[in-house]
Every structure is written in structure tokens, then in C-alpha cells.
C-alpha positions in Angstrom: 0.0 0.0 0.0 1.3 3.4 -0.9 1.8 5.8 2.0 -1.0 8.1 1.2 -4.1 9.5 3.0 -7.6 10.1 1.7 -8.1 13.3 -0.2 -12.0 13.3 0.0 -13.7 15.0 -2.9 -16.4 17.6 -2.2 -19.8 17.6 -3.9 -18.5 20.4 -6.1 -15.5 18.3 -7.0 -17.9 15.5 -8.1 -20.0 17.8 -10.1 -17.0 19.3 -11.9 -15.2 16.0 -12.4 -15.0 14.3 -15.8 -13.6 10.9 -15.0 -14.5 8.7 -12.0 -13.1 5.3 -11.0 -14.9 2.7 -8.9 -12.9 -0.2 -7.3 -15.3 -2.9 -6.1 -13.5 -5.6 -4.2 -15.8 -6.7 -1.4 -18.3 -9.4 -0.4 -20.8 -10.8 -2.9 -23.9 -9.0 -1.5 -22.1 -5.8 -0.8 -20.8 -5.6 -4.4 -24.4 -5.9 -5.7 -25.5 -3.1 -3.3 -22.6 -1.0 -4.7 -23.8 -1.5 -8.2 -27.4 -0.6 -7.5 -26.3 2.7 -5.9 -23.6 3.4 -8.5 -26.4 3.2 -11.1 -28.2 5.9 -9.2 -24.9 7.9 -9.1 -24.5 7.6 -12.9 -28.1 8.6 -13.5 -27.4 11.7 -11.5 -24.2 12.4 -13.4 -24.7 10.8 -16.8 -22.1 12.8 -18.8 -18.9 11.6 -17.1 -16.5 8.9 -18.0 -16.6 5.9 -15.7 -14.5 2.8 -15.1 -15.2 0.0 -12.8 -12.6 -2.4 -11.5 -13.7 -5.8 -10.0 -12.9 -9.5 -9.7 -13.8 -11.7 -12.7 -16.6 -13.4 -10.9 -18.4 -10.0 -10.4 -18.1 -8.9 -14.0 -21.4 -10.5 -15.1 -23.2 -8.5 -12.5 -21.6 -5.3 -13.7 -22.8 -6.2 -17.2 -26.3 -6.9 -15.9 -26.8 -3.9 -13.7 -24.5 -1.3 -15.4 -24.4 -2.6 -18.9 -23.2 0.6 -20.6 -20.3 1.2 -18.2 -16.7 0.2 -19.0 -15.5 -2.5 -16.7 -12.1 -4.2 -16.2 -12.3 -7.5 -14.4 -9.0 -9.2 -13.4 -7.2 -11.3 -10.9 -5.6 -9.0 -8.4 -3.1 -11.8 -7.4 -1.8 -11.9 -11.0 1.2 -9.5 -11.2 0.9 -9.0 -15.0 -2.8 -8.2 -14.8 -2.2 -5.8 -11.9 0.5 -4.0 -13.9 -1.8 -3.6 -16.9 -4.6 -2.2 -14.7 -2.2 0.1 -12.9 -0.9 1.5 -16.2 -4.4 2.0 -17.4 -5.4 4.0 -14.3 -2.3 6.2 -14.4 -2.7 6.8 -18.1 -6.4 7.8 -17.9 -5.8 10.2 -15.0 -9.1 9.9 -13.1 -10.4 12.9 -11.3 -12.0 10.9 -8.4 -11.8 7.4 -7.0 -14.3 5.5 -4.8 -14.2 2.0 -3.3 -17.6 1.5 -1.6 -17.8 -1.2 1.0 -14.2 -2.2 0.4 -12.1 -2.0 3.5 -9.1 -3.9 2.0 -5.8 -2.2 1.0 -6.1 -3.5 -2.6 -9.1 -1.3 -3.5 -7.6 1.6 -1.6 -4.4 1.2 -3.7 -6.2 1.5 -7.0 -8.2 4.6 -6.2 -5.1 6.3 -4.6 -3.9 7.1 -8.1 -6.9 9.4 -8.8 -6.5 13.1 -8.2 -9.0 12.9 -5.3 -10.3 9.9 -3.5 -11.8 8.7 -0.3 -10.9 5.4 1.2 -14.0 3.6 2.4 -12.1 2.3 5.4 -11.6 6.0 6.5 -15.2 7.0 5.8 -17.0 8.3 8.9 -20.4 6.4 8.8 -23.1 5.9 11.4 -23.0 2.6 13.3 -26.6 1.8 12.4 -27.7 2.8 8.8 -29.2 1.0 5.9 -26.6 -0.7 3.7 -27.7 1.1 0.6 -27.8 4.4 2.3 -24.2 3.9 3.5 -23.1 3.8 -0.1 -25.3 6.8 -1.0 -23.8 8.8 1.9 -20.3 7.8 0.8 -21.0 8.9 -2.8 -22.7 12.1 -1.6 -26.2 11.1 -2.8 -29.4 11.8 -1.0 -30.4 9.1 1.5 -33.9 7.6 1.2 -36.7 7.3 3.6 -37.0 3.5 4.1 -40.1 1.7 3.1 -40.8 -1.5 1.3 -43.7 -2.4 -1.1 -45.5 -5.5 0.2 -47.3 -7.7 -2.2 -49.3 -10.9 -2.2 -47.9 -14.1 -3.6 -49.5 -15.1 -6.9 -51.9 -18.0 -7.2 -49.3 -20.1 -9.0 -45.6 -20.2 -9.6 -44.1 -22.7 -12.1 -40.5 -22.1 -11.1 -39.1 -21.2 -7.7 -35.5 -20.5 -6.7 -34.5 -21.0 -3.1 -31.3 -19.6 -1.7 -31.0 -20.8 1.9 -27.4 -19.9 2.5 -25.7 -16.7 3.8 -22.0 -15.8 4.4 -23.1 -15.6 8.0 -24.3 -19.1 9.1 -26.5 -17.5 11.7 -28.6 -16.1 8.9 -29.0 -19.4 7.0 -32.5 -20.9 6.6 -32.9 -23.7 9.1 -33.1 -27.2 7.7 -36.6 -27.8 9.0 -37.8 -24.5 7.5 -36.3 -25.4 4.1 -38.2 -28.8 4.2 -41.4 -27.1 5.2 -41.1 -24.5 2.4 -40.5 -27.2 -0.3 -43.5 -29.2 1.0 -45.8 -26.2 1.1 -44.8 -25.0 -2.3 -45.4 -28.4 -3.8 -48.9 -28.6 -2.4 -49.9 -25.0 -3.1 -48.5 -24.6 -6.6 -49.0 -28.0 -8.1 -45.5 -29.3 -7.9 -43.5 -26.4 -9.3 -39.9 -26.8 -10.5 -37.8 -25.9 -7.5 -34.1 -25.1 -7.7 -31.9 -24.8 -4.5 -28.8 -22.6 -4.9 -26.1 -23.1 -2.3 -22.4 -24.0 -1.8 -23.4 -26.3 1.1 -24.3 -29.9 0.0 -26.5 -30.2 3.1 -29.0 -27.7 1.6 -29.8 -29.8 -1.4 -33.0 -32.0 -1.4 -34.3 -34.9 -3.4 -36.8 -33.8 -6.0 -35.2 -30.3 -6.4 -32.7 -29.2 -8.9 -29.5 -27.8 -7.5 -27.1 -25.0 -8.3 -23.7 -25.0 -6.7 -22.1 -21.5 -6.2 -18.5 -21.1 -7.4 -16.2 -18.1 -7.5 -16.0 -18.0 -11.2 -17.4 -15.8 -14.0 -19.2 -18.7 -15.5 -21.0 -19.5 -12.2 -22.1 -15.9 -11.9 -23.4 -15.9 -15.5 -25.3 -19.1 -14.8 -26.8 -17.8 -11.6 -28.0 -14.6 -13.3 -29.7 -16.8 -16.0 -31.3 -18.9 -13.2 -32.5 -15.8 -11.4 -34.2 -14.6 -14.6 -35.9 -17.9 -15.3 -37.5 -18.3 -11.9 -40.6 -16.3 -11.0 -40.4 -16.5 -7.2 -37.1 -16.2 -5.2 -36.9 -17.3 -1.6 -33.8 -16.5 0.4 -32.1 -15.6 3.6 -30.3 -12.3 4.3 -27.7 -12.9 1.6 -26.3 -11.8 -1.7 -29.2 -13.4 -3.7 -31.5 -11.1 -1.8 -29.9 -8.1 -3.3 -29.7 -9.6 -6.8 -33.4 -10.5 -6.7 -34.3 -7.1 -5.4 -32.3 -5.4 -8.2 -34.1 -7.6 -10.8 -37.5 -6.8 -9.3 -38.3 -10.5 -8.8 -41.2 -11.7 -6.5 -39.2 -12.0 -3.3 -39.8 -13.8 -0.1 -37.1 -13.1 2.5 -36.6 -14.8 5.9 -34.8 -12.8 8.5 -33.3 -14.6 11.4 -31.1 -12.0 13.1 -31.1 -8.9 10.9 -33.4 -5.8 11.0 -34.9 -5.5 7.4 -34.5 -1.7 7.6 -30.7 -2.3 7.7 -30.3 -4.6 4.7 -33.2 -4.2 2.3 -33.2 -1.4 -0.2 -36.0 1.2 0.1 -38.8 0.6 -2.4 -38.2 -3.2 -2.8 -41.2 -5.3 -3.5 -40.9 -8.0 -0.8 -42.6 -10.2 1.7 -40.6 -10.4 4.9 -40.9 -13.2 7.3 -39.1 -13.5 10.6 -37.8 -17.0 11.5 
């Protein structure tokens, strides 16, 4: 890490800037939150030149949610790829750099070559604040009054995607709840096609298709396709929650230990159930 300190841009700096760099190297769900809010940022400032840096497995999500924005996806552990990216950043001379949700030194390193930048690790943020509003505050966008749009489940769903796993095992859907959901869906919706997406073999059930998460670009592309194909998404407090929300899917979320006001984006159409 270069021996530099944040040079935070002001709102006027952002308004006057021409080139902005985003370095997104953080957890799966947080990266999707970043993209949703970055889209709001770009809609506010559409006439700037943007570049997003991210790992290869997140590139399909950038394409999906920010399809017109230039993105460089690479392996930060590969010296030659790192050198090429660094040369690109220096050559392009970006006015401002942001690394939302990224506390690591790697993302800080990339944005430190911009004329002005604010390391997220140094960002003074409230202890309790909605995850999307954290990014809005960091990017100097207006925070939103939190509300969700509740809806009723449809009379029939042919395809249902269940994502029972979270990076925090305390948020996973319990095994007995998973079994109950599968049974109830089978009875209520006349044996729909159910897919369970997880990296934990214990989550898979006989009679349900399975999708195994992997940290690859191909796995991300396949999961996006799967998300689009299924009409109802059921999940824990996890990355798939944020993907389904961004895709405006019918969404049933089970919260075990998290306040929905902290993790769910304002305006999401969702049914929230506490376990």
C-alpha cells in the first residue's frame, strides 16, 4: 500500500469531475449493493467517463446492472494483470476514485492514483444505517426514507428459486424450514420446478434441482440466468436477496437475526418473514 491518505472530494468536485473510478472488491452481496447505488450515481451524473474495477466473478453482475459502463475484471493476485490495470489508471488520470464497502488495502491502492479519493475504510459512517444508504452517503447522494412495497404471492408459480445460505451461518434458513417450504410450495403450486442454490451440500434435497455456487465468471453468468428464469425467489439475508431485489423479482425473505431496515433497499417489493 502506498503511503497516502484520503483526499476526499467535495460535492462540487464530483459535479465538476470528468472521470470517475470505482474499485469494487468486497463481499458478494455488498458488491451488488454497490452496483445498485452506483447506477443511481450515474443517473445523477450521466455525462462523465466511468470505469469499474472488479474481480472476474463479479463482471457478469456489472454487465447486468451497469451494462453501458466500462469495466475491467481481473485477478488482483496476478502480477501482470495488476501491472496492466495500474498502467491504465495512471494513463487515464481519473479525477475521483471511490471504493464503496471495500475495507481492504487492494481497492484503496487502486483509487489512490486518482486526483482525489476517499478510502472507504476511513469513511465516517453511522453505526446503524441502511446498507444502501451507507453507499449513498459515501457517494454524496441523498439518503432515502426507508419503506418496502409489500405484495401478495401469486396463485401459481411454475419455477421457484430457493437460496438458503448466507455468508453468516446464523442467517441461513434452518433445515426444517427449508423442508417445510418445499412441501408447502409443492402442495400450493401443483409441484413447481424448485431449484436450490447453495455451496453447502446439506442444503440440497431430493426432487429439487441444484445450483452450486462457485467463485467464477461462468458461475455468476449461470446464476443470473437462473434468477431470470424463476418467477419466485426465496432467500435468507444474503447476496441473492440483493440480486433478486435489483431484478425486481417476486421476493420472499426470511430474516433470522437482521433488521430488514438495515439490509433491504427502500422501495423493494418483498414479503418479509421472521424465523
